[in-house]
N, C-alpha and C positions, 0 to 999 in steps of 0.2 A: 658685219657686226660680230664681235667676239664677246662671249659671256665672261665677265670677271666676277669672281665670288670672293668677297673679302672674308678673312678668317673670322671676324666677329659675327658675321651673318651666320656662318655654320655653327659657331658656339651657341648663339642665341637660339637657333632652331633646335639644336640638341637639347638645350635646357628646357625649352618649351615642350618638346616632345616627351621628355622624361617626366615633367610635371604633369602633363595630361594623362600619361599612362597610370600614374599613381594616385590621382586625386579625382574624385567624382565632381561633377559639375555643381552639385548642390551643397558641397561642403562649406561650412562657415569658416570665417577667418580664424586662424589659429596662431596669430602672432604671439610670441613669448612662450609657447608651449614647446619644450625640448622634443626633438625628434619628429616634429610635424612641419609640413611645408604646404603652402598654398601657391598655386601658379600665380606669380606676381603680375603677369602681363595679360592673361586672357581669362577674365572671370566668366565669360560666356561658354567656356569649354571649347573643345575642338581639337581633335587629333590631326595629324598630318599637316602641320602648319607650313605655309609657304609665304615668304616675305620678299618684297622688292622695294627698293628705294628709287624714286623717279621724280624728277622735277620738283624737289623740295619736300616730298611727302613719302612716308612709309605706307605700304599697302600690304594687308594681311588677309589671307583666305585660309580656311580650314575645312576639314570634312564636316558635312552637315548631317549625314545619314538620312536626308529627306530628298524631296524632289525640287530643291532650290539650291542655288549657289549664292554665297554671301561674301562681302568684302568690307574690311574696315580701313579707314584712312586717318592718318595723323601726321602732323609736322614733327612729332617726336616719338621715340619708342615708348616712353612712359605714357604718352597720350593714347596709345592703343588700348590701354586698360579701361578707359572710359568711352572710347569711340564706339558707338553703336553700329554693329554690322548692318550693312545695307544689302538688300537683295539686288543682285545684278542679272539674275536669270532664273526662270522657273520653267519646268517642263511638264507637259501632260501627255505626250506621246507614250503609250504603254510599252513600246519597244525599247525605250531609253529613259524612262521617267523617274526611276526610284533609287534610293539608297546611294546617294552621290558621295564619292570618296576622293581623296588625294588630289586636290587642286594644285595646279602649277600654271603660272602665266608668264609670258615672254613677249617683249616687243621685237617683232620680226618683220622683215621686208616681204610684202606681198606683191602681186603684179601691179597694183596701183599705189604702192608706197607702204610705209610702215603701219602696222596694226598690232594691237595686243591679241595674242592667241592664248586662250584659256583652256587648258587640258584637264580632264577629269575622268574618273571611272564611274559608271552607273549601270544599274541592273534593270530588268524588265518588271512589269507589274506583277504583283502576286508572289514575289520571292524577295528574299533579302540578299540574294547573290546573283548569279548569271551576269557578272560584270563584264563590260567591254569599255574601251577607251574612246572618248569623244573630244571634240574641240569646238570652241566658240570663237568668233572673230569680232573685234570691236569695230564700231563705225569710224572712229577716229583714233587719236593717240591718248585718250584718257583711260587709265587703267580701270576706272569705275564703269566704263562703257558709255553708251549702251552697246550691248552685244546681241548678236544673232547666231543661231546654230549654224555651224559650217559643215561638219562631216563626222563620220565615225572612222577611226583609224584602225586598219587591220591588214594582215597579210592574206591575200585571197587564197593562198594554198594552205593556210592554217587559221581559219576564221573561228577562233575559239575564245574561251575565257581569257581575258588579258587586262591587267590593272597597272596603276602607277606609271602612267605615261610621262616621259620626260624628254627634253630635247637637248641634243648636243650639236654645236656648230664647230666643225673642225675643217680647216683648210677650205673654207667657203662651201662646204657640203653639210647639209642638215642630215642628222641621224635621229631616229626615234628609239628611245630606250624604254623597256617595259618588262613586266613579269608575267609568266604564264606557266601552267602545269604541263608537264610531260611525264606520264606515269606517276611514280611516287614523289617526284621532285617538282617544287615550284622554283623555276629557274629564271634567269635574266637573259634577255635577247636584245639585239640591235638590228635596225633595218634602215636602209637609205630612204630619204624623203625627196620627192620632186618639188614639193612646196610645203608650207607649214601645216597642211591638213591632209597630205597624201603620202602613204607608204608606197614607194615605187619599186621595191624589190622584196625578195623573200627574207624572212627573219633569219638571224644567225645567233646561235647560242654563244654567250660569252662567259657565263658563270652558272654553275649548279652547286647546290649545297653538298660539300664534300667533307668538311671538318665537323667534329662533334658539336662545336659551338654554333653551327648552322642548322643543327638537326634536333633541337630541343622542342618537344611538342609536335613538330612536323618538320619536314625537310624544306626549308624556305630560304630563298633569296628574293628580295623584293625592294621596292622603293629606290631604284637607281637614280642618282643625281650626279652629273658631271661637274667637277671642280677643277679650275685652272689655278696653278700657282706659278707665276712667271711662265716658263716654257714647259712646265710639267702638267700632265693631265691625269686626273684620278676619277674613278667612279666610287662614290660612297653609297652603300646599300644597307638594308636591314636584313638580319638573319635570324632564323628560328621563328616560332609562332609569336605573334604580337601580344598574346594574352598571358605570356609567361614572363617572370622576372629576368630570364636569361635572353630575352629579346635584346639584340645588340647591333652594332654597326661594324660592317666589314669594309674592305677597300681593295679596289683593283687599280693597278698602275699601268698606264699605257706605255709600252716600250717601243713604239714605232711600228711601221708597217701598215697593213690593211686593217682598219678598225673593225671590220666585219669578221675577222679571224680571231678565234678564241686564243690562239697563240700570241696575239698582239697585246694581251692583257695578262698581267701577273697578279695573282691573288696574294694578299698579305696573309700569312699563316695564323695570325691571331686577330681577335677583334681590335678595332681602334677606339671603340667607346663601348663600355659595358657597365653593369651594376657593380657597386662596391659596398657590400653589406657592412 
């Protein structure tokens, strides 16, 4: 199975993310007021939106900041505005219970056929951080579940804070993309997967914040997502600290060779999406 990302999906997610960054959840409608914008699609708030279209419906999940994961479903994009998010999973285990971020879900082949695999970051009880990456598995092929907890994804040689897990399928091999700190840099890594819930090899650095536009507020590369356009492969990622207006999107281009090697990825020297005051 190969992931295809239509351009309008990327544009939609970018618009939603930008709106979420700038508008509080409780803001009232501001139609007709110059210079004001209300998120037109997600009145419930929610950073880190992830959208999939499957079997005639759009499915949307966002960061909850809580101990639960939610999903909305609609036959149309506009319908997501009024679709009430449904709980698909709740967690009480104190080792992975809290502050859930950055959901992504994919239909992947498991040992007994296709399932939806729902990836997210979550922390431990009593802290708003200490994030690690986890995955749920659906019982069937309904994106709404039901789901059960499957595993925590980690490199045994670097079992550390790690967020924004994403999946890349390239030449029939699954890879896991994620972000983690090394010294003063929050950088991006890739690792081979033996199945949709297991990292089978050591992580490999593919990008660290090196340009000034990646180092506003803190040195950050995060949120990697693989995008295919015909035969070309890109990784779109977020750079700088998410709380600043200079939070932006960068891009890596795959130039062939071993995807585990940093030399196989070329970084675009400028942001590909940024604020325009």
